Biopython code that builds the backbone (N, CA, C, O; Angstrom):
import numpy as np
from Bio.PDB.StructureBuilder import StructureBuilder

atoms = [
    (1, "MET", "N", (-13.588, 21.706, -2.421)),
    (1, "MET", "CA", (-13.366, 20.409, -2.036)),
    (1, "MET", "C", (-14.664, 20.163, -1.660)),
    (1, "MET", "O", (-15.202, 20.961, -0.892)),
    (2, "GLY", "N", (-15.464, 18.888, -2.192)),
    (2, "GLY", "CA", (-16.735, 18.588, -1.818)),
    (2, "GLY", "C", (-16.435, 17.539, -0.543)),
    (2, "GLY", "O", (-15.322, 17.290, -0.080)),
    (3, "GLU", "N", (-17.778, 16.965, -0.076)),
    (3, "GLU", "CA", (-17.386, 16.303, 1.153)),
    (3, "GLU", "C", (-17.525, 15.017, 0.683)),
    (3, "GLU", "O", (-17.335, 14.136, 1.521)),
    (4, "ILE", "N", (-17.804, 14.677, -0.428)),
    (4, "ILE", "CA", (-17.397, 13.427, -0.918)),
    (4, "ILE", "C", (-16.181, 12.900, -1.005)),
    (4, "ILE", "O", (-15.654, 11.903, -0.511)),
    (5, "THR", "N", (-15.733, 13.973, -1.912)),
    (5, "THR", "CA", (-14.248, 13.819, -1.826)),
    (5, "THR", "C", (-13.034, 13.858, -0.260)),
    (5, "THR", "O", (-12.032, 13.221, 0.065)),
    (6, "LYS", "N", (-13.629, 14.679, 0.185)),
    (6, "LYS", "CA", (-12.871, 14.645, 1.534)),
    (6, "LYS", "C", (-13.289, 12.972, 2.082)),
    (6, "LYS", "O", (-12.361, 12.265, 2.474)),
    (7, "ALA", "N", (-14.094, 12.658, 2.078)),
    (7, "ALA", "CA", (-14.372, 11.265, 2.597)),
    (7, "ALA", "C", (-13.654, 10.201, 1.905)),
    (7, "ALA", "O", (-13.182, 9.234, 2.503)),
    (8, "LEU", "N", (-13.565, 10.386, 0.576)),
    (8, "LEU", "CA", (-12.749, 9.373, 0.001)),
    (8, "LEU", "C", (-11.354, 9.864, 0.133)),
    (8, "LEU", "O", (-10.862, 8.764, 0.385)),
    (9, "PHE", "N", (-10.610, 10.460, 0.149)),
    (9, "PHE", "CA", (-9.373, 11.179, 0.744)),
    (9, "PHE", "C", (-9.175, 10.554, 2.193)),
    (9, "PHE", "O", (-8.098, 9.966, 2.294)),
    (10, "LEU", "N", (-9.690, 10.548, 2.942)),
    (10, "LEU", "CA", (-9.954, 10.405, 4.284)),
    (10, "LEU", "C", (-9.669, 8.694, 4.274)),
    (10, "LEU", "O", (-8.776, 8.140, 4.915)),
    (11, "LEU", "N", (-10.683, 8.006, 3.360)),
    (11, "LEU", "CA", (-10.503, 6.373, 3.375)),
    (11, "LEU", "C", (-9.196, 5.634, 2.929)),
    (11, "LEU", "O", (-8.640, 4.625, 3.363)),
    (12, "ILE", "N", (-8.904, 6.499, 1.904)),
    (12, "ILE", "CA", (-7.600, 6.310, 1.023)),
    (12, "ILE", "C", (-6.389, 6.638, 2.264)),
    (12, "ILE", "O", (-5.343, 5.997, 2.174)),
    (13, "LEU", "N", (-6.513, 7.452, 3.202)),
    (13, "LEU", "CA", (-5.515, 7.911, 3.994)),
    (13, "LEU", "C", (-5.144, 6.493, 5.058)),
    (13, "LEU", "O", (-4.085, 5.894, 5.247)),
    (14, "ILE", "N", (-6.581, 6.290, 5.641)),
    (14, "ILE", "CA", (-6.836, 5.409, 6.457)),
    (14, "ILE", "C", (-6.454, 3.635, 5.828)),
    (14, "ILE", "O", (-6.043, 2.810, 6.643)),
    (15, "TRP", "N", (-6.611, 3.324, 4.649)),
    (15, "TRP", "CA", (-6.486, 2.137, 4.073)),
    (15, "TRP", "C", (-4.781, 2.240, 3.888)),
    (15, "TRP", "O", (-4.137, 1.218, 4.123)),
    (16, "ASN", "N", (-4.143, 3.343, 3.514)),
    (16, "ASN", "CA", (-2.638, 3.503, 3.368)),
    (16, "ASN", "C", (-2.130, 3.204, 4.794)),
    (16, "ASN", "O", (-1.206, 2.408, 4.958)),
    (17, "LEU", "N", (-2.639, 3.741, 5.674)),
    (17, "LEU", "CA", (-2.136, 3.470, 7.290)),
    (17, "LEU", "C", (-2.077, 1.771, 7.370)),
    (17, "LEU", "O", (-1.125, 1.121, 7.801)),
    (18, "ILE", "N", (-3.437, 1.194, 6.802)),
    (18, "ILE", "CA", (-3.359, -0.279, 7.399)),
    (18, "ILE", "C", (-2.465, -1.049, 6.535)),
    (18, "ILE", "O", (-1.909, -2.034, 7.019)),
    (19, "THR", "N", (-2.233, -0.687, 5.172)),
    (19, "THR", "CA", (-0.928, -1.292, 4.382)),
    (19, "THR", "C", (0.136, -1.010, 4.951)),
    (19, "THR", "O", (0.976, -1.909, 4.990)),
    (20, "PHE", "N", (0.435, 0.179, 5.516)),
    (20, "PHE", "CA", (1.620, 0.073, 6.284)),
    (20, "PHE", "C", (1.916, -0.736, 7.201)),
    (20, "PHE", "O", (2.922, -1.446, 7.211)),
    (21, "ILE", "N", (1.035, -0.688, 8.070)),
    (21, "ILE", "CA", (0.908, -1.750, 9.345)),
    (21, "ILE", "C", (0.901, -3.072, 9.070)),
    (21, "ILE", "O", (1.399, -3.870, 9.864)),
    (22, "LEU", "N", (0.309, -3.479, 7.863)),
    (22, "LEU", "CA", (0.494, -4.741, 7.192)),
    (22, "LEU", "C", (1.816, -5.150, 6.962)),
    (22, "LEU", "O", (2.177, -6.264, 7.342)),
    (23, "ILE", "N", (2.785, -4.184, 6.232)),
    (23, "ILE", "CA", (3.897, -5.027, 6.221)),
    (23, "ILE", "C", (4.579, -4.936, 7.215)),
    (23, "ILE", "O", (5.528, -5.718, 7.164)),
    (24, "LYS", "N", (4.530, -4.054, 8.544)),
    (24, "LYS", "CA", (5.082, -4.122, 9.715)),
    (24, "LYS", "C", (4.978, -5.804, 10.469)),
    (24, "LYS", "O", (5.856, -6.565, 10.877)),
    (25, "ILE", "N", (3.367, -5.919, 10.404)),
    (25, "ILE", "CA", (2.691, -7.623, 10.682)),
    (25, "ILE", "C", (3.903, -8.660, 10.251)),
    (25, "ILE", "O", (4.683, -9.326, 10.931)),
    (26, "ASP", "N", (3.720, -8.506, 8.805)),
    (26, "ASP", "CA", (4.607, -9.572, 8.183)),
    (26, "ASP", "C", (6.023, -9.129, 8.383)),
    (26, "ASP", "O", (6.628, -10.198, 8.460)),
    (27, "LYS", "N", (6.691, -8.391, 8.481)),
    (27, "LYS", "CA", (8.090, -8.448, 9.101)),
    (27, "LYS", "C", (8.419, -8.892, 10.323)),
    (27, "LYS", "O", (9.545, -9.332, 10.556)),
    (28, "THR", "N", (7.293, -8.811, 11.399)),
    (28, "THR", "CA", (7.425, -9.502, 12.737)),
    (28, "THR", "C", (7.275, -10.811, 12.797)),
    (28, "THR", "O", (7.835, -11.500, 13.650)),
    (29, "ARG", "N", (6.367, -11.351, 11.731)),
    (29, "ARG", "CA", (5.812, -12.826, 11.645)),
    (29, "ARG", "C", (7.432, -13.420, 10.928)),
    (29, "ARG", "O", (7.980, -14.442, 11.341)),
    (30, "ALA", "N", (7.987, -12.569, 9.838)),
    (30, "ALA", "CA", (9.172, -13.541, 9.513)),
    (30, "ALA", "C", (9.930, -13.318, 10.293)),
    (30, "ALA", "O", (10.541, -14.377, 10.438)),
    (31, "ILE", "N", (10.398, -12.474, 11.053)),
    (31, "ILE", "CA", (11.395, -12.933, 12.317)),
    (31, "ILE", "C", (11.104, -13.816, 13.181)),
    (31, "ILE", "O", (12.038, -14.483, 13.626)),
    (32, "LYS", "N", (9.853, -14.051, 13.622)),
    (32, "LYS", "CA", (9.423, -15.077, 14.463)),
    (32, "LYS", "C", (9.536, -16.155, 13.805)),
    (32, "LYS", "O", (9.892, -17.170, 14.403)),
    (33, "GLY", "N", (9.331, -16.181, 12.774)),
    (33, "GLY", "CA", (9.205, -17.593, 11.755)),
    (33, "GLY", "C", (7.669, -18.084, 11.921)),
    (33, "GLY", "O", (7.412, -19.217, 12.326)),
    (34, "ARG", "N", (6.824, -17.288, 11.629)),
    (34, "ARG", "CA", (5.178, -17.592, 11.864)),
    (34, "ARG", "C", (5.079, -17.367, 10.272)),
    (34, "ARG", "O", (5.870, -17.055, 9.382)),
    (35, "ARG", "N", (3.427, -17.749, 10.379)),
    (35, "ARG", "CA", (2.866, -17.437, 9.095)),
    (35, "ARG", "C", (2.872, -16.406, 8.598)),
    (35, "ARG", "O", (2.703, -15.457, 9.363)),
    (36, "ARG", "N", (3.066, -16.100, 7.097)),
    (36, "ARG", "CA", (3.465, -14.849, 6.984)),
    (36, "ARG", "C", (2.037, -14.478, 6.037)),
    (36, "ARG", "O", (1.259, -15.414, 5.851)),
    (37, "VAL", "N", (1.671, -13.011, 5.398)),
    (37, "VAL", "CA", (0.864, -12.320, 4.621)),
    (37, "VAL", "C", (1.510, -12.429, 3.225)),
    (37, "VAL", "O", (2.577, -11.964, 2.825)),
    (38, "SER", "N", (0.494, -13.234, 2.533)),
    (38, "SER", "CA", (1.089, -13.425, 1.096)),
    (38, "SER", "C", (1.275, -12.537, 0.256)),
    (38, "SER", "O", (0.501, -11.585, 0.360)),
    (39, "GLU", "N", (2.327, -12.463, -0.881)),
    (39, "GLU", "CA", (2.767, -10.960, -1.447)),
    (39, "GLU", "C", (1.325, -10.955, -2.406)),
    (39, "GLU", "O", (0.984, -9.806, -2.684)),
    (40, "ARG", "N", (0.581, -11.835, -2.861)),
    (40, "ARG", "CA", (-0.689, -11.247, -3.439)),
    (40, "ARG", "C", (-1.529, -10.571, -2.835)),
    (40, "ARG", "O", (-2.316, -9.778, -3.352)),
    (41, "THR", "N", (-1.409, -10.869, -1.540)),
    (41, "THR", "CA", (-2.370, -9.648, -0.690)),
    (41, "THR", "C", (-1.506, -8.109, -0.493)),
    (41, "THR", "O", (-1.898, -6.977, -0.211)),
    (42, "PHE", "N", (-0.237, -8.652, -0.772)),
    (42, "PHE", "CA", (0.177, -6.947, -0.736)),
    (42, "PHE", "C", (-0.301, -6.122, -1.813)),
    (42, "PHE", "O", (-0.793, -4.995, -1.856)),
    (43, "PHE", "N", (0.034, -7.159, -2.832)),
    (43, "PHE", "CA", (-0.483, -6.411, -4.417)),
    (43, "PHE", "C", (-1.842, -6.131, -4.675)),
    (43, "PHE", "O", (-2.302, -5.167, -5.287)),
    (44, "ILE", "N", (-2.394, -7.005, -4.182)),
    (44, "ILE", "CA", (-3.949, -6.557, -3.929)),
    (44, "ILE", "C", (-4.063, -5.434, -3.645)),
    (44, "ILE", "O", (-4.335, -4.526, -4.430)),
    (45, "ALA", "N", (-3.830, -5.319, -2.221)),
    (45, "ALA", "CA", (-4.044, -3.901, -1.339)),
    (45, "ALA", "C", (-3.525, -2.628, -2.087)),
    (45, "ALA", "O", (-4.236, -1.649, -2.313)),
    (46, "ALA", "N", (-2.157, -2.750, -2.461)),
    (46, "ALA", "CA", (-1.486, -1.640, -3.374)),
    (46, "ALA", "C", (-2.087, -1.148, -4.270)),
    (46, "ALA", "O", (-2.172, 0.069, -4.439)),
    (47, "PHE", "N", (-2.809, -2.351, -5.277)),
    (47, "PHE", "CA", (-3.993, -1.564, -6.643)),
    (47, "PHE", "C", (-4.710, -1.072, -6.302)),
    (47, "PHE", "O", (-5.023, -0.072, -6.947)),
    (48, "LEU", "N", (-5.586, -1.434, -4.911)),
    (48, "LEU", "CA", (-6.987, -0.867, -4.219)),
    (48, "LEU", "C", (-6.355, 0.506, -3.327)),
    (48, "LEU", "O", (-6.706, 0.736, -2.170)),
    (49, "PHE", "N", (-5.634, 1.130, -3.882)),
    (49, "PHE", "CA", (-5.595, 2.665, -3.360)),
    (49, "PHE", "C", (-4.126, 2.421, -1.755)),
    (49, "PHE", "O", (-3.692, 3.259, -0.965)),
    (50, "GLY", "N", (-3.883, 1.282, -1.872)),
    (50, "GLY", "CA", (-2.967, 1.476, -0.980)),
    (50, "GLY", "C", (-1.439, 1.470, -0.830)),
    (50, "GLY", "O", (-0.768, 1.392, 0.198)),
    (51, "ALA", "N", (-0.983, 1.594, -2.355)),
    (51, "ALA", "CA", (0.249, 1.451, -2.599)),
    (51, "ALA", "C", (1.145, 2.275, -1.910)),
    (51, "ALA", "O", (2.197, 1.676, -1.685)),
    (52, "ILE", "N", (1.128, 3.302, -1.533)),
    (52, "ILE", "CA", (2.249, 4.335, -0.929)),
    (52, "ILE", "C", (2.249, 3.685, 0.834)),
    (52, "ILE", "O", (3.297, 3.664, 1.480)),
    (53, "GLY", "N", (1.013, 3.228, 1.373)),
    (53, "GLY", "CA", (1.283, 2.577, 2.647)),
    (53, "GLY", "C", (2.472, 1.141, 2.439)),
    (53, "GLY", "O", (3.330, 0.950, 3.302)),
    (54, "VAL", "N", (2.384, 0.423, 1.465)),
    (54, "VAL", "CA", (2.824, -0.482, 1.056)),
    (54, "VAL", "C", (4.491, 0.161, 0.939)),
    (54, "VAL", "O", (5.467, 0.027, 1.677)),
    (55, "TRP", "N", (4.339, 0.694, 0.016)),
    (55, "TRP", "CA", (5.881, 1.688, -0.528)),
    (55, "TRP", "C", (6.355, 1.915, 0.799)),
    (55, "TRP", "O", (7.057, 1.053, 1.328)),
    (56, "ALA", "N", (6.074, 2.918, 1.376)),
    (56, "ALA", "CA", (6.726, 3.288, 2.727)),
    (56, "ALA", "C", (7.198, 2.059, 3.687)),
    (56, "ALA", "O", (8.362, 1.911, 4.061)),
    (57, "GLY", "N", (6.270, 1.325, 3.980)),
    (57, "GLY", "CA", (6.455, 0.351, 5.183)),
    (57, "GLY", "C", (7.727, -0.444, 4.628)),
    (57, "GLY", "O", (8.733, -0.599, 5.321)),
    (58, "MET", "N", (7.616, -0.897, 3.428)),
    (58, "MET", "CA", (9.073, -1.655, 2.829)),
    (58, "MET", "C", (10.445, -0.962, 3.226)),
    (58, "MET", "O", (11.381, -1.498, 3.819)),
    (59, "TYR", "N", (10.361, 0.326, 2.779)),
    (59, "TYR", "CA", (11.654, 1.093, 3.062)),
    (59, "TYR", "C", (11.752, 1.214, 4.526)),
    (59, "TYR", "O", (12.768, 0.720, 5.015)),
    (60, "ILE", "N", (10.722, 1.891, 5.510)),
    (60, "ILE", "CA", (10.670, 2.073, 6.888)),
    (60, "ILE", "C", (11.216, 1.016, 7.573)),
    (60, "ILE", "O", (12.099, 1.192, 8.413)),
    (61, "PHE", "N", (10.630, -0.430, 7.201)),
    (61, "PHE", "CA", (10.795, -1.308, 7.939)),
    (61, "PHE", "C", (11.681, -2.391, 7.289)),
    (61, "PHE", "O", (11.677, -3.545, 7.718)),
    (62, "ARG", "N", (12.380, -2.031, 6.331)),
    (62, "ARG", "CA", (13.300, -2.730, 5.570)),
    (62, "ARG", "C", (12.914, -4.229, 5.314)),
    (62, "ARG", "O", (13.569, -5.144, 5.814)),
    (63, "HIS", "N", (11.850, -4.435, 4.533)),
    (63, "HIS", "CA", (10.958, -5.572, 4.379)),
    (63, "HIS", "C", (10.447, -5.388, 2.993)),
    (63, "HIS", "O", (9.692, -4.505, 2.588)),
    (64, "LYS", "N", (11.102, -6.582, 2.195)),
    (64, "LYS", "CA", (10.893, -6.997, 0.804)),
    (64, "LYS", "C", (11.322, -6.302, -0.208)),
    (64, "LYS", "O", (11.007, -6.472, -1.385)),
    (65, "THR", "N", (12.203, -5.338, 0.322)),
    (65, "THR", "CA", (12.887, -4.460, -0.822)),
    (65, "THR", "C", (13.796, -5.144, -1.527)),
    (65, "THR", "O", (14.170, -4.599, -2.565)),
    (66, "ARG", "N", (14.337, -6.369, -1.209)),
    (66, "ARG", "CA", (15.065, -7.198, -2.520)),
    (66, "ARG", "C", (14.451, -7.701, -3.178)),
    (66, "ARG", "O", (15.073, -8.131, -4.150)),
    (67, "HIS", "N", (12.892, -8.019, -3.175)),
    (67, "HIS", "CA", (12.486, -8.777, -4.045)),
    (67, "HIS", "C", (11.785, -7.777, -5.360)),
    (67, "HIS", "O", (10.959, -6.876, -5.214)),
    (68, "TRP", "N", (12.396, -8.257, -6.633)),
    (68, "TRP", "CA", (12.327, -7.188, -7.842)),
    (68, "TRP", "C", (10.485, -7.289, -8.234)),
    (68, "TRP", "O", (10.023, -6.343, -8.872)),
    (69, "THR", "N", (9.882, -8.020, -7.976)),
    (69, "THR", "CA", (8.452, -7.954, -7.912)),
    (69, "THR", "C", (8.071, -7.005, -7.203)),
    (69, "THR", "O", (7.230, -6.360, -7.829)),
    (70, "PHE", "N", (8.289, -6.527, -6.059)),
    (70, "PHE", "CA", (7.719, -5.239, -4.794)),
    (70, "PHE", "C", (8.368, -4.210, -5.825)),
    (70, "PHE", "O", (7.724, -3.403, -6.496)),
    (71, "LYS", "N", (9.886, -4.392, -5.839)),
    (71, "LYS", "CA", (10.275, -2.806, -6.528)),
    (71, "LYS", "C", (9.868, -2.296, -8.005)),
    (71, "LYS", "O", (10.172, -1.191, -8.455)),
    (72, "ILE", "N", (9.112, -3.307, -8.694)),
    (72, "ILE", "CA", (8.773, -2.788, -9.972)),
    (72, "ILE", "C", (7.040, -2.713, -9.567)),
    (72, "ILE", "O", (6.474, -1.632, -9.732)),
    (73, "ILE", "N", (6.324, -3.796, -9.085)),
    (73, "ILE", "CA", (4.730, -3.520, -8.795)),
    (73, "ILE", "C", (4.458, -2.298, -8.101)),
    (73, "ILE", "O", (3.918, -1.298, -8.576)),
    (74, "ILE", "N", (4.910, -2.478, -6.851)),
    (74, "ILE", "CA", (4.216, -1.481, -5.933)),
    (74, "ILE", "C", (4.572, -0.282, -6.555)),
    (74, "ILE", "O", (3.566, 0.197, -7.078)),
    (75, "PRO", "N", (5.637, 0.469, -6.742)),
    (75, "PRO", "CA", (5.809, 1.899, -7.778)),
    (75, "PRO", "C", (4.483, 1.755, -8.908)),
    (75, "PRO", "O", (3.667, 2.677, -8.916)),
    (76, "LEU", "N", (4.343, 0.912, -9.590)),
    (76, "LEU", "CA", (3.391, 0.837, -10.586)),
    (76, "LEU", "C", (2.044, 1.300, -9.998)),
    (76, "LEU", "O", (1.329, 2.189, -10.460)),
    (77, "ALA", "N", (1.802, 0.499, -8.828)),
    (77, "ALA", "CA", (0.589, 0.455, -8.342)),
    (77, "ALA", "C", (0.165, 1.968, -8.026)),
    (77, "ALA", "O", (-0.814, 2.598, -8.426)),
    (78, "ALA", "N", (1.215, 2.350, -7.178)),
    (78, "ALA", "CA", (1.444, 4.067, -6.767)),
    (78, "ALA", "C", (0.895, 5.032, -7.958)),
    (78, "ALA", "O", (0.011, 5.889, -7.954)),
    (79, "VAL", "N", (1.736, 4.571, -8.943)),
    (79, "VAL", "CA", (1.662, 5.644, -10.080)),
    (79, "VAL", "C", (-0.229, 5.276, -10.614)),
    (79, "VAL", "O", (-0.955, 6.232, -10.883)),
    (80, "CYS", "N", (-0.696, 4.012, -10.677)),
    (80, "CYS", "CA", (-2.089, 3.894, -10.930)),
    (80, "CYS", "C", (-2.886, 4.506, -10.020)),
    (80, "CYS", "O", (-3.972, 4.896, -10.449)),
    (81, "ASN", "N", (-2.596, 4.722, -8.699)),
    (81, "ASN", "CA", (-3.189, 4.850, -7.394)),
    (81, "ASN", "C", (-3.349, 6.495, -7.728)),
    (81, "ASN", "O", (-4.400, 7.070, -7.444)),
    (82, "PHE", "N", (-2.373, 7.107, -8.269)),
    (82, "PHE", "CA", (-2.164, 8.782, -8.197)),
    (82, "PHE", "C", (-3.292, 9.156, -9.501)),
    (82, "PHE", "O", (-3.944, 10.199, -9.556)),
    (83, "TYR", "N", (-3.339, 7.981, -10.565)),
    (83, "TYR", "CA", (-3.664, 8.439, -11.591)),
    (83, "TYR", "C", (-5.525, 8.318, -11.224)),
    (83, "TYR", "O", (-6.327, 9.207, -11.508)),
    (84, "LEU", "N", (-5.819, 7.212, -10.657)),
    (84, "LEU", "CA", (-7.132, 7.116, -10.316)),
    (84, "LEU", "C", (-7.998, 8.254, -9.725)),
    (84, "LEU", "O", (-9.139, 8.596, -10.034)),
    (85, "VAL", "N", (-7.032, 8.820, -8.658)),
    (85, "VAL", "CA", (-7.383, 9.638, -7.623)),
    (85, "VAL", "C", (-7.656, 10.772, -8.496)),
    (85, "VAL", "O", (-8.828, 11.147, -8.518)),
    (86, "TYR", "N", (-6.736, 11.451, -9.284)),
    (86, "TYR", "CA", (-6.848, 12.339, -10.232)),
    (86, "TYR", "C", (-7.910, 12.163, -10.769)),
    (86, "TYR", "O", (-8.730, 13.077, -10.676)),
    (87, "LEU", "N", (-8.279, 10.927, -11.524)),
    (87, "LEU", "CA", (-9.471, 11.143, -11.917)),
    (87, "LEU", "C", (-11.106, 11.353, -11.706)),
    (87, "LEU", "O", (-12.050, 11.850, -12.320)),
    (88, "LEU", "N", (-10.847, 10.664, -10.449)),
    (88, "LEU", "CA", (-12.160, 10.776, -9.664)),
    (88, "LEU", "C", (-12.525, 12.006, -8.829)),
    (88, "LEU", "O", (-13.622, 12.323, -8.369)),
    (89, "HIS", "N", (-10.973, 12.813, -8.718)),
    (89, "HIS", "CA", (-11.278, 14.188, -8.048)),
    (89, "HIS", "C", (-11.365, 14.967, -9.309)),
    (89, "HIS", "O", (-11.637, 16.107, -8.932)),
    (90, "SER", "N", (-11.290, 14.966, -10.480)),
    (90, "SER", "CA", (-11.650, 15.733, -11.650)),
    (90, "SER", "C", (-13.284, 15.749, -12.163)),
    (90, "SER", "O", (-13.848, 16.562, -12.896)),
    (91, "PHE", "N", (-13.774, 14.623, -11.539)),
    (91, "PHE", "CA", (-15.019, 14.452, -12.072)),
    (91, "PHE", "C", (-16.190, 14.898, -10.903)),
    (91, "PHE", "O", (-17.389, 14.823, -11.171)),
]
sb = StructureBuilder()
sb.init_structure("model")
sb.init_model(0)
sb.init_chain("A")
sb.init_seg("    ")
for serial, (resi, resn, name, xyz) in enumerate(atoms, 1):
    if name == "N":
        sb.init_residue(resn, " ", resi, " ")
    sb.init_atom(name, np.array(xyz, "f"), 0.0, 1.0, " ", f" {name:<3s}", serial, name[0])
structure = sb.get_structure()
């Protein structure tokens, strides 16, 4: 595996950690009745290689798991993420 590929995977890992934390932040804000992170932000972050972090955060923190849009779009984003990583890795 080349240095660029390793760097790309590290960036994706860090981004997923950030999206995971973003779910926790939104959950905490929801409990406290404060301003929330928009659903659009979660969807954009998920499609920009952060779907696994969002998905893990949803189920670990039990947040947004009842929203049908999250049940459909986040797994779809994960599949797209894996496919794009596969394409990037194969070149």
